[in-house]
C-alpha positions in Angstrom: -55.9 33.1 56.2 -56.7 36.4 57.8 -55.6 38.3 54.7 -57.7 35.9 52.5 -60.7 36.5 54.7 -60.1 40.3 54.5 -59.9 40.1 50.7 -63.3 38.3 50.6 -64.9 41.2 52.4 -63.0 43.7 50.1 -64.3 41.9 47.1 -67.9 41.9 48.4 -67.6 45.7 49.1 -66.2 46.4 45.6 -68.9 44.3 43.9 -71.6 46.0 46.0 -70.5 49.4 45.0 -70.4 48.6 41.3 -73.9 47.1 41.6 -75.1 50.4 43.1 -73.5 52.4 40.3 -73.7 50.2 37.2 -72.7 53.1 35.0 -69.1 52.6 36.2 -69.0 49.5 33.9 -69.4 51.8 30.9 -65.9 53.2 31.4 -64.4 49.7 31.3 -66.4 48.8 28.2 -65.2 52.0 26.5 -61.6 51.2 27.5 -61.8 47.8 25.8 -63.5 49.2 22.7 -61.3 52.3 22.3 -58.2 50.3 23.0 -59.1 47.6 20.5 -60.0 50.0 17.7 -57.0 52.3 18.1 -54.5 49.5 18.8 -55.9 47.1 16.2 -55.9 49.7 13.5 -52.3 50.8 14.2 -51.1 47.2 14.4 -52.8 46.3 11.1 -51.3 49.2 9.3 -47.9 48.5 10.8 -48.1 44.8 9.9 -49.0 45.8 6.3 -46.0 48.0 6.1 -43.8 45.2 7.5 -45.2 42.9 4.8 -44.3 45.4 2.1 -40.8 45.8 3.6 -40.3 42.0 3.7 -41.2 41.7 0.0 -38.8 44.5 -0.8 -36.0 42.9 1.2 -36.4 39.7 -0.7 -35.8 41.4 -4.0 -32.3 41.9 -5.4 -32.5 45.6 -5.8 -34.5 46.7 -2.8 -32.6 45.3 0.2 -31.6 48.6 2.0 -35.0 50.3 1.3 -36.8 47.2 2.4 -35.0 47.1 5.7 -35.9 50.8 6.2 -39.6 50.0 5.5 -39.4 47.0 7.9 -38.1 49.3 10.7 -40.9 51.8 9.9 -43.5 49.1 10.0 -42.2 47.8 13.4 -42.3 51.4 14.7 -45.9 51.8 13.5 -46.9 48.6 15.3 -45.2 49.8 18.5 -47.0 53.2 18.2 -50.3 51.4 17.5 -49.9 49.3 20.7 -49.0 52.4 22.7 -51.9 54.4 21.2 -54.4 51.6 21.9 -53.2 51.2 25.5 -53.3 55.0 25.9 -56.9 55.1 24.6 -57.8 52.3 27.1 -56.0 54.0 30.0 -57.7 57.3 29.3 -61.0 55.6 29.9 -59.7 53.8 33.0 -58.3 57.1 34.3 -61.9 58.6 34.0 -63.1 55.5 36.0 -60.6 56.3 38.7 -62.0 59.8 39.1 -65.6 58.5 39.0 -64.7 55.9 41.6 -63.2 58.5 43.8 -66.3 60.5 43.6 -68.5 57.6 44.6 -66.2 56.5 47.5 -66.5 60.1 48.9 -70.2 60.1 48.6 -70.3 62.6 45.7 -72.5 62.3 42.7 -70.3 61.0 39.8 -69.3 63.8 37.5 -68.5 62.2 34.1 -67.7 65.5 32.5 -65.1 66.2 35.2 -63.8 62.7 34.9 -63.3 63.0 31.2 -61.5 66.4 31.7 -59.3 64.9 34.4 -58.3 62.0 32.2 -57.6 64.4 29.3 -55.4 66.6 31.4 -53.3 63.6 32.3 -52.9 62.4 28.6 -49.1 63.0 28.6 -48.6 60.9 31.7 -51.0 58.2 30.5 -49.1 58.0 27.1 -45.8 57.7 28.9 -47.2 55.0 31.2 -48.6 53.1 28.2 -45.2 53.3 26.5 -43.5 51.9 29.6 -46.1 49.1 29.8 -45.5 48.1 26.2 -41.7 48.1 26.7 -42.1 45.9 29.8 -44.4 43.6 27.8 -41.7 43.4 25.1 -39.1 42.6 27.7 -41.3 39.8 29.2 -41.8 38.4 25.7 -38.0 38.5 25.1 -37.3 36.6 28.3 -39.9 34.0 27.4 -38.4 33.5 24.0 -39.8 31.5 21.1 -39.8 28.1 22.8 -37.0 26.7 20.6 -34.3 26.6 23.3 -34.9 23.1 24.6 -37.5 22.0 27.2 -35.6 22.9 30.4 -34.5 26.3 29.1 -38.0 27.1 27.8 -39.6 26.2 31.1 -37.0 28.3 33.1 -37.5 31.2 30.7 -41.3 30.9 30.9 -41.2 30.8 34.7 -38.9 33.8 34.9 -41.1 35.7 32.4 -44.2 34.9 34.5 -42.4 36.1 37.6 -41.4 39.4 36.1 -44.9 40.0 34.7 -46.5 39.2 38.1 -44.2 41.4 40.1 -44.6 44.2 37.6 -48.4 43.9 37.8 -48.4 44.0 41.6 -45.9 46.8 41.9 -47.8 49.0 39.4 -51.3 48.4 40.9 -51.7 52.0 42.1 -50.1 53.8 39.1 -53.4 55.0 37.5 -54.9 56.3 40.8 -51.6 58.1 41.5 -51.4 59.6 38.0 -55.0 60.9 38.2 -55.4 61.7 41.9 -51.9 62.9 42.7 -51.1 64.5 39.3 -47.8 62.7 39.0 -45.9 61.7 35.8 -45.5 58.1 34.8 -42.1 57.4 36.4 -42.8 59.1 39.7 -46.2 57.3 39.7 -44.5 53.9 39.4 -42.2 54.8 42.3 -45.1 56.0 44.3 -47.1 52.9 43.6 -44.2 50.6 44.6 -43.9 52.5 47.9 -47.6 52.0 48.6 -47.5 48.4 47.6 -44.7 47.7 50.1 -47.1 48.5 52.8 -50.2 46.9 51.3 -48.8 44.0 49.3 -51.0 41.4 51.1 -54.3 43.0 50.2 -53.1 44.1 46.8 -52.3 40.5 45.9 -55.0 38.6 47.7 -57.7 41.2 46.9 -57.0 41.1 43.2 -56.8 37.3 43.1 -60.1 37.1 45.1 -61.9 39.4 42.7 -60.6 37.4 39.7 -61.6 34.1 41.3 -65.1 35.3 42.0 -65.8 36.5 38.5 -64.2 33.4 37.0 -66.5 31.1 38.9 -69.6 33.3 38.4 -69.1 34.2 34.7 -66.1 32.9 33.0 -66.4 29.2 34.0 -70.1 28.9 33.0 -69.3 30.9 29.9 -66.5 28.5 28.9 -68.8 25.5 29.6 -71.5 27.0 27.4 -69.0 27.7 24.6 -67.6 24.1 24.8 -71.1 22.6 25.0 -72.3 24.7 22.1 -69.4 23.7 19.9 -69.8 20.0 20.9 -73.5 20.1 20.0 -72.8 21.6 16.7 -69.9 19.2 15.7 -71.0 15.9 17.3 -74.8 16.1 16.9 -75.1 18.5 14.0 -78.3 18.7 12.1 -81.1 20.8 13.5 -79.3 21.4 16.9 -76.5 23.4 15.2 -78.6 26.5 15.8 -78.9 25.7 19.5 -75.2 25.1 19.7 -74.5 28.5 18.2 -76.9 30.2 20.6 -75.2 28.4 23.6 -71.7 29.4 22.4 -72.7 33.0 21.9 -74.4 33.1 25.3 -71.1 31.8 26.7 -69.1 34.5 25.0 -71.4 37.1 26.4 -71.0 35.7 29.9 -67.2 35.8 29.6 -67.2 39.4 28.3 -69.6 40.6 31.1 -67.5 38.9 33.7 -64.3 40.4 32.4 -65.9 43.9 32.4 -67.3 43.5 35.9 -64.0 42.1 37.2 -62.0 45.0 35.8 -64.4 47.6 37.2 -64.3 46.0 40.6 -60.5 45.8 40.6 -60.4 49.5 39.8 -62.8 50.2 42.7 -60.7 48.1 45.1 -57.5 49.8 43.9 -58.8 53.3 44.5 -60.2 52.4 47.9 -57.0 50.7 48.9 -55.0 53.7 47.6 -57.0 56.2 49.7 -56.7 54.0 52.8 -53.0 53.4 52.4 -52.3 57.1 51.9 -54.0 58.0 55.2 -57.5 59.0 54.3 -59.1 56.0 56.0 -61.8 53.6 54.8 -64.3 55.1 52.4 -67.7 54.0 51.0 -68.6 50.4 51.9 -65.1 49.4 52.9 -64.4 49.0 56.6 -61.2 50.0 58.3 -60.9 46.5 59.9 -60.9 44.8 56.5 -58.4 47.3 54.9 -56.2 47.0 58.0 -55.3 43.5 56.7 -52.7 45.3 54.5 -50.1 45.9 57.3 -46.6 45.0 58.0 -45.5 41.8 59.9 -45.6 43.6 63.3 -49.3 44.4 62.9 -48.8 48.1 62.8 -50.2 50.0 59.9 -47.4 51.5 57.8 -47.2 55.1 57.1 -46.7 55.8 53.3 -45.1 59.2 52.7 -46.8 61.5 50.2 
C-alpha cells in the first residue's frame, strides 16, 4: 500500500509538470504521427510485395522467384516496422532531453533536444530493431490460437508475461540512450540494473498513470463512442448526426488521454532515472515519494554507473 500511495504522488507530480509545460505533449504527438506515417508506408509497400510474391508462387513457372519476392516483401515489412518505431523513438528521445531540462529548472531547448535525438539515431535504430524482434517473439509464443483451448490459454499467458517483463525491464532504455550516450544493448542492461532497485515504483507508477488517464479520458471516450454508435444504429433518423458527433468526441478524448498518459510516463521515467542514479529528487518530485523504490530492507540501493 505504501508503494501504491507513493505512485499516486508521483503521478500527480508528473501530470502537474506536463500541465505547466504543455508543449511537451507535442513530442508525443509527433512520435505517433511520424511512427504511423513511416511504419504504415513501409508496411503497405511490403505487404504489396508479399501479395505479388504470393501470386507468382501460385503460378507453375514462377515458384522460385515468387518465394524470393515473398522474402523480400517480408523484409520490407520488417524494415518498415523498424523505421516507424525509430521515427517514433527519435521524437521520444527529444522528449527525454526536454524533460531533463524541465526537471533541472532549465528552459526547454527544442533545437538541442532534436540534435541530441539525431546524434543517437544509430542506437535508437538498434533499439527499435530489438523491440520489433521481441514483439515477433511474443507473437510466436502466443501462436495463432489453433492449438486447443488449454494450449492457447497457456501460450497467451506466457506471451503476456514475457511482454510485461520486457516492458518493465526496458523502462529506462530511452533515458539511458539519450542521457548516458549508451548503445542499445548496454542501455538495456543498464535499464535492467536500475529497475532491480526501483521495480516497485516503475511498475506501480506506470500502472497508476495509465489508470488515471483511463478513468479521466479513455473510459468517457469509450462511453461516448458506444453511445454515439448506439444512437446512430438504434434510433437513426435525425439523431444520426448527433451520434457521429458523440463518437468523434469520444475518439478525440481517447487520443488526448493517450498522448497525455505517454508524456507523463516519460516525465516519470526520467525523474525516476535521475533519482535512482543518485542525483536526487528533481522538479516537483519529492525524495520521500521516490524513496518508495527501495529494496526490502528499506535501504536505498546504489545503482552503479
